[in-house]
C-alpha positions as a printed NumPy array, in Angstrom:
array([[ -0.289,  -0.006,  -0.214],
       [  1.503,   3.169,  -1.206],
       [  1.435,   5.895,   1.719],
       [ -0.005,   9.642,   1.039],
       [  2.002,  12.518,   1.79 ],
       [  2.143,  12.941,   5.17 ],
       [  2.958,  16.811,   5.478],
       [  0.198,  18.632,   7.217],
       [  0.197,  21.109,   4.353],
       [ -0.213,  21.145,   0.141],
       [  3.033,  20.399,  -0.708],
       [  5.304,  23.514,  -2.697],
       [  7.399,  21.456,  -5.644],
       [  6.874,  18.421,  -6.882],
       [ 10.123,  17.194,  -8.221],
       [ 10.8  ,  14.564, -10.826],
       [ 13.694,  13.136, -12.797],
       [ 13.591,  13.347, -16.769],
       [ 15.287,  10.679, -18.736],
       [ 12.766,   7.405, -18.306],
       [ 10.388,   8.991, -15.615],
       [  8.751,  11.603, -17.172],
       [ 10.25 ,  10.54 , -20.691],
       [ 11.726,   7.884, -23.207],
       [ 13.523,   8.005, -26.116],
       [ 11.554,   6.236, -29.181],
       [ 11.69 ,   3.595, -30.413],
       [ 12.399,   2.497, -26.784],
       [ 16.329,   0.678, -26.216],
       [ 14.461,  -2.38 , -25.445],
       [ 12.299,  -2.281, -28.69 ],
       [ 16.029,  -2.014, -30.628],
       [ 17.86 ,  -4.238, -28.91 ],
       [ 14.859,  -7.21 , -29.089],
       [ 15.   ,  -6.536, -33.044],
       [ 18.643,  -6.598, -33.733],
       [ 18.842, -10.038, -31.844],
       [ 15.427, -11.346, -34.335],
       [ 17.124,  -9.563, -36.783],
       [ 20.494, -11.016, -36.444],
       [ 20.164, -14.578, -35.204],
       [ 16.519, -15.486, -35.355],
       [ 15.838, -15.37 , -31.305],
       [ 13.058, -13.858, -29.921],
       [ 13.828, -11.967, -26.385],
       [ 10.392, -10.332, -25.328],
       [ 10.64 ,  -6.18 , -25.036],
       [  9.464,  -6.2  , -21.593],
       [ 12.662,  -9.158, -20.47 ],
       [ 14.909,  -6.639, -21.935],
       [ 13.422,  -3.255, -20.216],
       [ 14.496,  -5.317, -16.793],
       [ 17.276,  -6.423, -17.838],
       [ 17.992,  -2.768, -18.446],
       [ 17.061,  -1.977, -15.651],
       [ 19.734,  -4.796, -13.828],
       [ 22.6  ,  -3.484, -15.85 ],
       [ 22.101,   0.369, -15.261],
       [ 22.281,  -0.489, -11.43 ],
       [ 26.173,  -1.533, -11.756],
       [ 27.012,   0.487, -14.392],
       [ 26.191,   4.744, -14.585],
       [ 26.61 ,   6.615, -17.463],
       [ 27.942,  10.013, -16.706],
       [ 27.585,  13.165, -18.078],
       [ 29.792,  15.067, -16.065],
       [ 32.966,  13.052, -16.94 ],
       [ 32.092,  11.957, -20.169],
       [ 32.769,  14.537, -22.915],
       [ 34.059,  12.581, -26.031],
       [ 32.972,  10.731, -28.534],
       [ 35.925,   8.115, -27.096],
       [ 34.319,   8.535, -23.751],
       [ 30.782,   7.81 , -24.803],
       [ 31.974,   4.839, -27.59 ],
       [ 33.623,   3.273, -24.6  ],
       [ 31.307,   3.074, -21.846],
       [ 28.798,   1.518, -24.565],
       [ 30.843,  -1.262, -25.601],
       [ 30.656,  -2.086, -21.944],
       [ 27.749,  -1.756, -21.012],
       [ 26.267,  -4.114, -24.338],
       [ 28.577,  -6.754, -23.022],
       [ 26.744,  -6.479, -19.852],
       [ 23.388,  -6.33 , -21.482],
       [ 23.781,  -9.335, -24.132],
       [ 25.486, -11.306, -21.151],
       [ 22.268, -10.376, -18.674],
       [ 20.526, -12.004, -22.116],
       [ 22.203, -14.966, -22.986],
       [ 23.377, -13.581, -26.355],
       [ 26.586, -12.643, -26.076],
       [ 28.107, -15.428, -28.253],
       [ 25.979, -14.652, -30.706],
       [ 25.313, -11.266, -30.702],
       [ 28.619,  -8.717, -30.988],
       [ 28.679,  -5.953, -28.6  ],
       [ 29.671,  -3.713, -31.758],
       [ 26.645,  -4.649, -33.832],
       [ 24.82 ,  -2.598, -30.903],
       [ 26.204,   1.006, -32.289],
       [ 24.98 ,  -0.021, -35.647],
       [ 21.638,  -1.163, -34.917],
       [ 20.642,   2.314, -33.051],
       [ 22.203,   4.799, -35.604],
       [ 19.891,   3.047, -37.724],
       [ 17.305,   5.106, -36.164],
       [ 16.411,   8.623, -35.963],
       [ 15.569,   9.131, -31.978],
       [ 13.746,  11.204, -30.585],
       [ 12.244,  12.28 , -26.548],
       [  8.682,  11.475, -26.258],
       [  6.937,  12.153, -22.708],
       [  5.303,   9.123, -21.373],
       [  1.023,   8.635, -21.461],
       [ -0.454,  10.596, -19.046],
       [  2.539,  12.687, -18.064],
       [  1.277,  16.204, -19.733],
       [ -1.467,  15.759, -17.463],
       [ -0.128,  14.682, -14.499],
       [  2.43 ,  17.509, -14.392],
       [ -0.714,  19.951, -15.949],
       [ -2.26 ,  18.744, -12.985],
       [  0.279,  19.507, -10.357],
       [  1.358,  22.156, -11.255],
       [ -2.747,  23.898, -11.422],
       [ -3.016,  23.049,  -7.79 ],
       [ -0.326,  25.011,  -6.811],
       [  3.389,  23.007,  -6.18 ],
       [  5.831,  24.796,  -8.42 ],
       [  7.907,  21.434, -10.827],
       [ 11.65 ,  21.485, -10.75 ],
       [ 13.568,  18.502, -13.02 ],
       [ 16.294,  17.385, -11.196],
       [ 18.304,  15.182, -13.931],
       [ 21.767,  13.742, -14.706],
       [ 21.734,  15.035, -18.257],
       [ 23.612,  17.489, -20.625],
       [ 22.895,  21.307, -21.378],
       [ 20.737,  19.766, -24.049],
       [ 18.217,  19.053, -21.95 ],
       [ 16.916,  22.878, -21.782],
       [ 15.947,  22.994, -25.488],
       [ 14.019,  19.347, -24.719],
       [ 12.015,  20.386, -22.122],
       [ 11.268,  23.961, -23.437],
       [ 11.506,  23.722, -27.574],
       [ 10.621,  19.715, -28.231],
       [  8.444,  18.737, -26.121],
       [  6.678,  22.285, -25.437],
       [  6.926,  21.708, -21.19 ],
       [  8.328,  24.658, -20.374],
       [  5.073,  26.748, -19.15 ],
       [  4.608,  23.595, -16.875],
       [  8.541,  23.537, -15.322],
       [  9.641,  26.322, -13.157],
       [ 12.916,  24.695, -12.032],
       [ 15.685,  22.848, -14.281],
       [ 18.624,  21.259, -12.515],
       [ 20.978,  19.642, -15.054],
       [ 24.201,  17.537, -13.625],
       [ 26.717,  18.71 , -16.548],
       [ 25.522,  22.533, -15.612],
       [ 26.218,  22.08 , -12.045],
       [ 29.503,  19.773, -12.352],
       [ 28.251,  16.986,  -9.535],
       [ 25.482,  14.528, -10.088],
       [ 23.15 ,  11.147,  -8.928],
       [ 23.588,   9.245,  -7.386],
       [ 25.797,  12.524,  -4.856],
       [ 23.419,  13.466,  -2.347],
       [ 25.218,  17.087,  -3.207],
       [ 23.418,  17.289,  -6.061],
       [ 19.873,  16.835,  -4.516],
       [ 20.434,  19.187,  -1.477],
       [ 22.3  ,  21.799,  -4.611],
       [ 19.041,  22.122,  -5.466],
       [ 17.384,  23.071,  -3.063],
       [ 19.62 ,  25.339,  -1.466],
       [ 20.025,  27.512,  -5.269],
       [ 16.599,  27.939,  -5.271],
       [ 15.593,  28.392,  -0.884],
       [ 13.318,  25.873,  -1.297],
       [ 12.872,  23.512,   1.487],
       [ 13.089,  19.787,   1.42 ],
       [ 10.368,  19.024,   4.107],
       [  7.722,  21.079,   1.394],
       [  8.582,  18.545,  -1.813],
       [  8.409,  15.332,  -3.166],
       [  9.915,  13.677,  -5.685],
       [  9.897,  10.49 ,  -8.556],
       [ 12.535,   8.943, -10.019],
       [ 12.417,   5.726, -11.763],
       [ 16.695,   4.562, -10.661],
       [ 16.809,   3.22 ,  -7.156],
       [ 20.123,   3.523,  -7.04 ],
       [ 20.692,   7.538,  -8.158],
       [ 16.756,   8.415,  -7.651],
       [ 15.55 ,   6.783,  -4.947],
       [ 18.552,   6.255,  -1.925],
       [ 20.112,   9.428,  -2.438],
       [ 16.541,  11.746,  -2.551],
       [ 15.798,  10.137,   0.609],
       [ 18.728,  10.151,   2.36 ],
       [ 18.666,  14.104,   2.403],
       [ 14.857,  13.638,   4.   ],
       [ 13.225,  13.934,   0.906],
       [  9.546,  12.499,   0.11 ],
       [ 10.365,   9.871,  -2.449],
       [  8.248,   7.642,  -4.639],
       [ 10.408,   5.037,  -7.067],
       [  8.684,   4.733, -10.502],
       [  8.983,   0.937, -11.052],
       [  7.092,   0.266, -14.609],
       [  9.174,  -2.923, -14.778],
       [  7.922,  -4.111, -11.429],
       [ 11.216,  -4.818,  -9.592],
       [ 10.345,  -3.407,  -6.169],
       [  7.161,  -4.479,  -5.819],
       [  7.346,  -5.446,  -2.349],
       [  8.712,  -1.831,  -1.952],
       [  5.795,   0.418,   0.178],
       [  7.286,   3.915,  -1.647],
       [  7.373,   2.11 ,  -5.63 ],
       [  3.93 ,   3.047,  -8.022],
       [  3.327,   1.423, -11.291],
       [  2.873,   4.65 , -13.496],
       [  3.277,   9.067, -12.516],
       [ -0.728,   9.627, -12.924],
       [ -0.459,   7.131,  -9.713],
       [  0.947,   9.878,  -7.977],
       [ -2.207,  11.869,  -8.152],
       [ -4.309,   9.687,  -6.258],
       [ -1.282,   9.678,  -3.746],
       [ -1.263,  13.727,  -2.518],
       [ -3.879,  16.451,  -0.729],
       [ -6.152,  17.486,  -3.217],
       [ -6.382,  21.579,  -3.143],
       [ -9.78 ,  22.756,  -2.424],
       [-11.92 ,  23.094,  -5.794],
       [ -9.802,  21.034,  -7.765],
       [-11.056,  17.861,  -9.408],
       [ -8.389,  14.982, -10.162],
       [ -8.023,  13.927, -13.791],
       [ -8.27 ,  10.92 , -15.399],
       [ -4.924,   9.765, -17.462],
       [ -5.525,   7.415, -19.859],
       [ -3.888,   4.033, -18.975]])
C-alpha cells in the first residue's frame, strides 16, 4: 500500500527525474535490441524482459554526463555496457556488442513524454506546487524541455548535472537544488525511476520520494508506483480541484 504525502499542508514543490521517468527515447531501447537480436540470430527476446535487464545493468553502470565529454569516452562506456546487457540476456556469444552501435545508429531517436505525464504535471501545477526537474543530463535538456516537448510553461526549475558539475547519486547534487532556489525539502516530493540514482540519495536527505517501477522490480517496496499518474491519488487535493483521469 503506497503511503500518501504526510505533510500537514500541501506540498510546494513537485520534483522529477527526466529520462525514463517523465520521458523516454523513441523508439525504446528495449524495442531496438529485441529487433536487432531477432534480425541477427532469429531469437525472440520479449521487450519487457530486455527492459528489466536494462534496469539491472543500470544499477552497476551509471552513465556520467559530467565525466563523459568525448565521443571516444561515450563509445568506451557503451561497449562495456552492451557487453553486460547481452551477457545478461544470454546472447553475447551470438551478438557482438559492437553491433548494437550500428543497430541504434539506424534509428532517428527523439524524446517523447510518457503516457499521462503532461496531464499529470499540468494538474499538479494547477493544484499549486511548482514543478522541477532534477536530472543527470547535458545542457541539451533545456532545449528538449522547452522547445521539443513544449513543456516549459509547466516546468519552473531545471537542475542539470552537466551544468552543476556534480551528479546523481551524490546527495550534494540534490541538496544543491534546494540551496540554489531556497526551496524547503520538507515541503517537496520527488519521483524517479532509479533505485540507486534517485530513490536512495533523495531519501537520504529527507526528501519524500517515490520510485517509478514500471518493470515491477520493486513490487514489495511501499514507495514504488507503476505510472506517473498514480501520484495524483497519493497527494492531497487543493480545494475546488478534481483529479483528471489519465488514459492508461
